[in-house]
VOPAGU-2260 file (C-alpha; in pm, 1 decimal, decimal comma):
REM VOPAGU-2260
SITE   aa  ch    i         X         Y         Z
SITE  MET   A    0     685,8    8496,2   -3228,8
SITE  ASP   A    1     720,8    8123,8   -3138,7
SITE  LEU   A    2     622,3    7884,1   -3406,1
SITE  GLY   A    3     524,6    7537,3   -3304,6
SITE  LEU   A    4     350,6    7209,6   -3403,0
SITE  THR   A    5      68,9    7018,5   -3252,3
SITE  VAL   A    6     168,1    6646,0   -3227,9
SITE  GLY   A    7    -137,8    6473,4   -3092,4
SITE  ASP   A    8     -67,2    6218,9   -2820,9
SITE  GLU   A    9     240,4    6053,9   -2995,9
SITE  LEU   A   10     574,0    6117,6   -2845,8
SITE  GLU   A   11     732,2    5983,3   -3159,0
SITE  ARG   A   12     592,9    6276,3   -3371,2
SITE  ILE   A   13     781,2    6521,6   -3121,4
SITE  GLY   A   14    1122,6    6349,6   -3215,0
SITE  ALA   A   15    1034,1    6338,4   -3576,1
SITE  ALA   A   16     943,0    6720,0   -3605,1
SITE  ASP   A   17    1122,7    6963,6   -3791,3
SITE  PRO   A   18    1389,7    7084,3   -3542,1
SITE  ARG   A   19    1312,6    7465,5   -3646,2
SITE  TYR   A   20    1010,1    7448,8   -3429,4
SITE  ASP   A   21    1036,0    7646,1   -3116,4
SITE  PHE   A   22     780,2    7413,6   -2924,2
SITE  LEU   A   23     577,6    7108,6   -2958,1
SITE  GLU   A   24     214,0    7079,4   -2845,8
SITE  LEU   A   25     125,2    6739,3   -2682,2
SITE  SER   A   26    -233,2    6621,2   -2598,7
SITE  ILE   A   27    -241,7    6442,8   -2247,5
SITE  GLY   A   28    -488,3    6266,6   -2063,8
SITE  ASP   A   29    -864,1    6142,8   -2094,9
SITE  GLY   A   30    -814,5    5839,3   -2320,2
SITE  PHE   A   31    -504,4    5984,4   -2506,2
SITE  LEU   A   32    -182,0    5998,9   -2328,5
SITE  PRO   A   33    -204,5    5951,2   -1948,4
SITE  PRO   A   34      72,1    6171,2   -1790,9
SITE  GLU   A   35     198,3    5908,6   -1556,8
SITE  SER   A   36     269,3    5667,6   -1852,1
SITE  ILE   A   37     523,3    5936,0   -2005,3
SITE  ASP   A   38     909,1    5872,6   -1944,9
SITE  ARG   A   39    1031,6    6197,9   -1866,7
SITE  ASP   A   40    1391,0    6131,5   -1992,3
SITE  ARG   A   41    1230,6    6011,1   -2312,8
SITE  LEU   A   42    1022,2    6332,2   -2334,8
SITE  GLU   A   43    1316,2    6563,8   -2267,4
SITE  THR   A   44    1517,2    6375,1   -2523,0
SITE  ALA   A   45    1247,3    6397,8   -2791,2
SITE  LEU   A   46    1207,9    6759,8   -2731,8
SITE  ASP   A   47    1564,2    6820,2   -2786,5
SITE  GLY   A   48    1567,4    7172,2   -2631,2
SITE  ARG   A   49    1246,7    7294,4   -2774,9
SITE  GLU   A   50     960,3    7404,3   -2552,4
SITE  LEU   A   51     683,9    7187,4   -2448,5
SITE  TYR   A   52     313,1    7292,6   -2449,8
SITE  VAL   A   53      -4,3    7061,6   -2373,5
SITE  HIS   A   54    -330,9    7019,3   -2487,1
SITE  LEU   A   55    -578,2    6916,9   -2201,1
SITE  PRO   A   56    -847,8    6652,2   -2288,7
SITE  PHE   A   57   -1057,9    6719,3   -2569,5
SITE  ASP   A   58   -1388,3    6545,0   -2463,1
SITE  GLN   A   59   -1390,1    6661,2   -2101,1
SITE  PRO   A   60   -1660,5    6939,9   -2066,9
SITE  VAL   A   61   -1549,8    7232,7   -1848,8
SITE  VAL   A   62   -1872,2    7255,1   -1688,1
SITE  THR   A   63   -2190,9    7003,1   -1631,2
SITE  HIS   A   64   -2523,2    7055,1   -1464,5
SITE  VAL   A   65   -2389,3    6854,7   -1153,3
SITE  PRO   A   66   -2174,9    7034,9    -878,4
SITE  GLU   A   67   -1995,3    6708,0    -778,7
SITE  LEU   A   68   -1895,2    6641,0   -1125,6
SITE  ASN   A   69   -1789,6    7013,5   -1172,8
SITE  GLU   A   70   -1558,0    6977,5    -876,4
SITE  ALA   A   71   -1407,7    6656,0   -1005,3
SITE  ILE   A   72   -1341,6    6816,2   -1334,4
SITE  ARG   A   73   -1146,1    7093,5   -1190,2
SITE  GLU   A   74    -943,5    6835,7    -964,7
SITE  TYR   A   75    -866,6    6626,3   -1268,1
SITE  GLN   A   76    -747,4    6933,7   -1466,6
SITE  THR   A   77    -546,2    7062,1   -1167,0
SITE  ARG   A   78    -382,3    6705,5   -1157,5
SITE  LEU   A   79    -282,9    6732,5   -1522,0
SITE  LEU   A   80    -160,7    7103,2   -1492,9
SITE  SER   A   81      45,1    6992,3   -1213,0
SITE  TRP   A   82     214,2    6730,4   -1404,9
SITE  ALA   A   83     263,7    6981,8   -1681,3
SITE  GLY   A   84     405,8    7257,0   -1457,3
SITE  ASP   A   85     659,9    6972,7   -1318,0
SITE  VAL   A   86     788,8    6888,8   -1669,6
SITE  GLY   A   87     834,3    7252,7   -1756,0
SITE  ALA   A   88     535,6    7304,7   -2001,8
SITE  ARG   A   89     473,2    7698,6   -2079,0
SITE  LYS   A   90     105,4    7664,0   -2200,9
SITE  ALA   A   91    -205,0    7432,6   -2153,1
SITE  VAL   A   92    -481,4    7458,3   -2408,6
SITE  LEU   A   93    -835,1    7402,5   -2274,8
SITE  HIS   A   94   -1131,0    7342,0   -2492,5
SITE  GLY   A   95   -1408,8    7563,7   -2404,6
SITE  THR   A   96   -1705,0    7337,6   -2365,8
SITE  THR   A   97   -2020,6    7271,2   -2168,6
SITE  ALA   A   98   -2250,2    6980,0   -2132,8
SITE  ASP   A   99   -2533,2    7160,3   -2299,4
SITE  ARG   A  100   -2399,9    7463,4   -2519,4
SITE  ASP   A  101   -2764,6    7589,5   -2573,9
SITE  ASP   A  102   -2835,4    7612,9   -2196,0
SITE  VAL   A  103   -2758,6    7958,8   -2103,1
SITE  GLY   A  104   -2789,6    7880,5   -1743,6
SITE  LEU   A  105   -2457,6    7693,1   -1776,3
SITE  ARG   A  106   -2270,9    8007,8   -1892,0
SITE  ASP   A  107   -2206,6    8132,1   -1548,5
SITE  GLY   A  108   -2084,2    7801,1   -1442,4
SITE  PHE   A  109   -1846,7    7789,9   -1748,3
SITE  THR   A  110   -1701,4    8108,0   -1630,0
SITE  GLU   A  111   -1679,7    7977,8   -1292,5
SITE  GLN   A  112   -1499,5    7669,6   -1387,0
SITE  LEU   A  113   -1266,4    7844,6   -1631,4
SITE  ALA   A  114   -1172,2    8064,4   -1338,8
SITE  GLY   A  115   -1070,1    7771,9   -1137,6
SITE  ILE   A  116    -864,7    7591,2   -1406,1
SITE  VAL   A  117    -685,5    7922,2   -1502,0
SITE  THR   A  118    -600,3    7976,0   -1113,6
SITE  ALA   A  119    -463,2    7600,3   -1091,0
SITE  GLY   A  120    -251,0    7663,4   -1406,2
SITE  ASP   A  121    -118,2    7992,8   -1249,4
SITE  ARG   A  122     -38,2    7797,6    -941,8
SITE  THR   A  123     175,4    7537,9   -1122,8
SITE  GLY   A  124     322,5    7816,2   -1353,1
SITE  VAL   A  125     129,5    7697,7   -1675,6
SITE  GLU   A  126     -50,5    7974,1   -1872,7
SITE  VAL   A  127    -408,2    7793,7   -1934,6
SITE  VAL   A  128    -542,7    7923,2   -2285,3
SITE  VAL   A  129    -906,8    7857,9   -2359,1
SITE  GLU   A  130    -961,9    7740,2   -2716,3
SITE  ASN   A  131   -1291,0    7839,6   -2920,2
SITE  VAL   A  132   -1456,5    7492,3   -3050,9
SITE  GLY   A  133   -1802,3    7662,9   -3101,1
SITE  HIS   A  134   -1846,7    7463,7   -3420,0
SITE  GLN   A  135   -1887,7    7145,2   -3234,0
SITE  HIS   A  136   -2188,2    7033,6   -3033,3
SITE  HIS   A  137   -2067,7    7089,7   -2680,5
SITE  GLY   A  138   -1841,8    7414,3   -2781,3
SITE  VAL   A  139   -1944,7    7751,1   -2643,5
SITE  GLN   A  140   -2002,8    8036,3   -2895,1
SITE  LEU   A  141   -1726,5    8249,6   -2990,3
SITE  SER   A  142   -1902,8    8571,6   -2825,1
SITE  VAL   A  143   -1958,8    8371,8   -2494,2
SITE  LEU   A  144   -1604,0    8236,9   -2491,2
SITE  GLY   A  145   -1463,0    8567,9   -2549,8
SITE  GLU   A  146   -1655,5    8746,0   -2279,3
SITE  ALA   A  147   -1592,3    8467,9   -2038,0
SITE  ALA   A  148   -1215,9    8485,5   -2061,7
SITE  ARG   A  149   -1236,4    8880,0   -2038,1
SITE  GLU   A  150   -1442,2    8833,0   -1709,6
SITE  VAL   A  151   -1181,6    8600,1   -1567,1
SITE  GLY   A  152    -867,6    8743,4   -1714,2
SITE  ALA   A  153    -801,4    8406,9   -1921,3
SITE  SER   A  154    -591,6    8397,2   -2201,5
SITE  VAL   A  155    -735,9    8261,1   -2545,8
SITE  CYS   A  156    -616,5    7990,8   -2783,7
SITE  PHE   A  157    -776,5    8140,2   -3095,1
SITE  ASP   A  158    -818,8    7840,8   -3346,1
SITE  VAL   A  159    -869,4    8017,3   -3683,5
SITE  GLY   A  160   -1008,6    7716,5   -3834,8
SITE  HIS   A  161   -1281,6    7646,9   -3589,7
SITE  ALA   A  162   -1379,4    8011,3   -3596,9
SITE  TYR   A  163   -1426,7    7994,3   -3954,2
SITE  MET   A  164   -1637,9    7671,6   -3938,9
SITE  GLU   A  165   -1835,6    7836,9   -3685,4
SITE  ALA   A  166   -1893,1    8185,9   -3807,0
SITE  GLY   A  167   -1710,6    8232,9   -4162,6
SITE  ASN   A  168   -1461,4    8496,4   -4216,5
SITE  ASP   A  169   -1700,4    8763,4   -4079,0
SITE  GLY   A  170   -1686,3    8594,6   -3745,9
SITE  ILE   A  171   -1315,8    8573,5   -3725,0
SITE  LYS   A  172   -1303,0    8936,1   -3795,4
SITE  ARG   A  173   -1553,7    9003,6   -3505,7
SITE  PHE   A  174   -1399,3    8790,0   -3256,7
SITE  LEU   A  175   -1039,3    8954,6   -3333,5
SITE  ARG   A  176   -1181,8    9298,4   -3317,2
SITE  SER   A  177   -1375,6    9243,0   -2983,0
SITE  HIS   A  178   -1120,2    9004,4   -2814,2
SITE  GLY   A  179    -800,6    8989,7   -3002,7
SITE  ASP   A  180    -608,6    9132,8   -2691,7
SITE  ARG   A  181    -682,3    8828,1   -2490,6
SITE  ILE   A  182    -511,2    8604,3   -2749,6
SITE  THR   A  183    -178,8    8466,7   -2661,5
SITE  HIS   A  184    -189,0    8146,8   -2851,9
SITE  LEU   A  185    -293,6    8056,3   -3210,2
SITE  HIS   A  186    -391,3    7728,9   -3384,5
SITE  VAL   A  187    -339,8    7786,9   -3754,7
SITE  HIS   A  188    -473,3    7553,4   -4045,4
SITE  ASP   A  189    -741,0    7605,6   -4329,2
SITE  ALA   A  190   -1070,9    7484,2   -4374,2
SITE  ARG   A  191   -1375,3    7474,5   -4611,1
SITE  ARG   A  192   -1735,0    7517,5   -4505,0
SITE  ARG   A  193   -1830,9    7203,3   -4680,4
SITE  GLY   A  194   -1675,1    7026,1   -4371,2
SITE  ASP   A  195   -1288,3    7009,3   -4485,1
SITE  THR   A  196   -1065,2    7129,3   -4193,5
SITE  HIS   A  197    -716,9    7109,1   -4062,3
SITE  ILE   A  198    -581,3    7129,9   -4405,6
SITE  PRO   A  199    -261,5    7323,8   -4518,3
SITE  VAL   A  200    -293,0    7704,2   -4505,3
SITE  GLY   A  201    -377,9    7834,0   -4852,1
SITE  ALA   A  202    -586,9    7518,5   -4941,0
SITE  GLY   A  203    -921,5    7642,5   -4801,1
SITE  GLU   A  204   -1142,3    7924,9   -4788,9
SITE  ILE   A  205   -1015,7    8134,5   -4486,9
SITE  ASP   A  206    -912,3    8488,3   -4528,0
SITE  TYR   A  207    -580,0    8486,6   -4351,1
SITE  ASP   A  208    -547,1    8866,9   -4455,2
SITE  ILE   A  209    -805,4    8944,0   -4178,8
SITE  VAL   A  210    -585,2    8784,6   -3906,5
SITE  SER   A  211    -283,6    8954,4   -4028,9
SITE  GLU   A  212    -489,9    9285,2   -4023,7
SITE  GLN   A  213    -608,1    9235,8   -3673,7
SITE  LEU   A  214    -305,1    9069,1   -3523,8
SITE  SER   A  215     -31,0    9268,3   -3693,4
SITE  GLY   A  216     288,0    9214,5   -3517,8
SITE  PHE   A  217     147,2    8927,4   -3308,0
SITE  ASP   A  218     453,7    8814,0   -3100,4
SITE  ARG   A  219     317,9    8522,1   -2917,4
SITE  SER   A  220     288,0    8161,7   -3012,5
SITE  VAL   A  221     163,5    8004,4   -3312,5
SITE  ALA   A  222      99,7    7629,4   -3349,2
SITE  VAL   A  223      38,1    7448,2   -3676,6
SITE  GLU   A  224    -266,5    7216,7   -3666,8
SITE  VAL   A  225    -267,0    7060,0   -3995,8
SITE  PHE   A  226    -358,3    6684,3   -4016,1
SITE  THR   A  227     -82,4    6539,5   -4219,2
SITE  ASP   A  228     263,7    6399,3   -4145,6
SITE  ASP   A  229     401,0    6581,2   -4465,1
SITE  ALA   A  230     693,7    6782,6   -4298,8
SITE  ALA   A  231     706,2    7027,2   -4589,0
SITE  LEU   A  232     341,3    7108,6   -4573,2
SITE  LEU   A  233     356,6    7160,4   -4209,3
SITE  TRP   A  234     642,3    7397,5   -4232,9
SITE  ASP   A  235     492,1    7579,4   -4522,5
SITE  SER   A  236     176,3    7656,5   -4319,4
SITE  GLY   A  237     355,7    7800,2   -4053,0
SITE  ARG   A  238     579,4    8007,3   -4259,7
SITE  ARG   A  239     276,8    8169,9   -4441,2
SITE  VAL   A  240     116,9    8268,1   -4146,5
SITE  ARG   A  241     446,6    8408,2   -3968,7
SITE  ASP   A  242     524,1    8573,7   -4275,3
SITE  LEU   A  243     163,2    8741,5   -4282,4
SITE  LEU   A  244     183,4    8826,8   -3899,5
SITE  ILE   A  245     546,1    8955,3   -3893,9
SITE  PRO   A  246     649,1    9067,9   -4239,0
SITE  GLU   A  247    1002,7    9132,7   -4303,6
């Protein structure tokens, strides 16, 4: 199992990250960190031999009601994926969003757009993993995301905390039972239903034993996404999940 850390859009956090992480996940584009502004030598120095993953724009919907906008979205994501492939990124996380999550008419469009973006990633050697954000206003529901990913053969980035905020521990179990085979990347943190999220694993209400039971032996990638700069807390969250998924 590869254990990594999300670092937002700050190159400084890559260089400061614990060297024991296997990869760092960097947010690019859409008001965060324009790829063309990144000095590649500086990026390579900061990585210091670790793998690079990227997170595609947070607020960019995958699909809208306007065909011309949808085409532009695919072109923009393709440009970002081309840059990611050029710098050797292995995976790219894509938020599963639509312009209106309650409009069932957009579901087919979401699936079509997802297929195009995944194909663009394949062409550049980057695995696109679609992330569940159904707890947010524009995020597609867990069941819709799972079905769309299965239909187009897309990999899933399963964010455990987001799933809990959307559907609780039962929702986590249902998704893992139905679509666990599509998951190749995890975002791990803890959460409380009162609104706290992205807190250290063990500090919230998520039953990580469910994740362990459903994904036992998970040997893909796991990114710690805890909102703190405390290196010990970050590493402890990753260690806890690693020990649950791959016990000695």
